[in-house]
C-alpha positions in Angstrom: 118.3 125.6 126.6 119.2 123.2 123.9 117.3 120.4 125.6 114.2 122.5 125.8 114.3 123.4 122.1 114.8 119.7 121.2 111.8 118.8 123.4 109.7 121.5 121.7 110.7 120.2 118.3 109.7 116.7 119.4 106.3 117.9 120.6 105.7 119.7 117.3 106.6 116.6 115.3 104.4 114.4 117.5 101.5 116.8 117.1 101.9 116.8 113.3 102.0 112.9 113.3 98.8 112.7 115.4 97.0 115.2 113.2 98.3 113.3 110.1 97.1 110.0 111.4 93.7 111.5 112.3 93.1 113.0 108.8 94.6 110.1 106.8 92.7 107.6 109.0 89.4 109.3 108.1 90.2 109.2 104.3 90.8 105.5 104.5 87.5 104.9 106.1 85.8 106.9 103.3 87.5 104.7 100.7 86.2 101.6 102.3 82.6 102.8 101.9 82.9 103.2 98.1 80.3 101.1 96.2 81.3 98.9 93.4 80.4 99.9 89.8 80.0 97.9 86.7 82.5 98.4 83.9 81.3 97.8 80.4 83.5 97.4 77.3 83.1 101.1 76.3 84.4 102.1 79.7 87.3 99.7 79.5 88.3 101.1 76.1 88.1 104.7 77.5 90.3 103.8 80.5 92.9 102.1 78.2 92.9 105.1 75.8 93.4 107.5 78.8 96.1 105.3 80.2 97.8 105.3 76.8 97.6 109.1 76.6 98.9 109.6 80.1 101.8 107.2 79.5 102.8 108.9 76.3 102.6 112.4 77.9 104.2 111.7 81.2 106.3 108.6 81.3 110.0 109.1 81.7 111.0 106.6 79.0 108.9 107.3 75.9 110.0 104.1 74.1 108.9 102.0 77.1 105.6 103.9 77.3 105.0 103.0 73.6 105.6 99.3 74.4 103.4 99.3 77.5 100.6 101.1 75.6 100.8 98.7 72.7 100.7 95.7 75.1 97.5 97.1 76.8 95.8 97.7 73.4 96.7 94.2 72.3 95.3 92.7 75.4 92.0 94.7 75.0 91.8 93.5 71.4 92.4 89.9 72.5 89.6 90.2 75.0 91.8 89.6 78.0 89.8 92.0 80.2 86.3 91.2 78.9 85.4 89.4 82.1 86.6 92.3 84.2 83.3 94.0 84.9 83.9 95.3 88.5 85.8 98.3 89.5 87.3 96.4 92.5 88.4 93.2 90.7 
């Protein structure tokens, strides 16, 4: 009886794995079909501002979040990302 229950559990786990691969496999195909978009300086600034807000609101170490945020703002102001105009690069 014990072997039969173990085999049943194995079949259920295997079925779950196959279903998971099927669904996640389809999502990865969709992601590959995404078209590139052009990112201008206004969009870059918005992204950095949202990142700063998310870091301050959610990061586990608030003092480190402030440092990372300040670093990103400094890099934007220095123009480090000015040549980054693609969503994929």
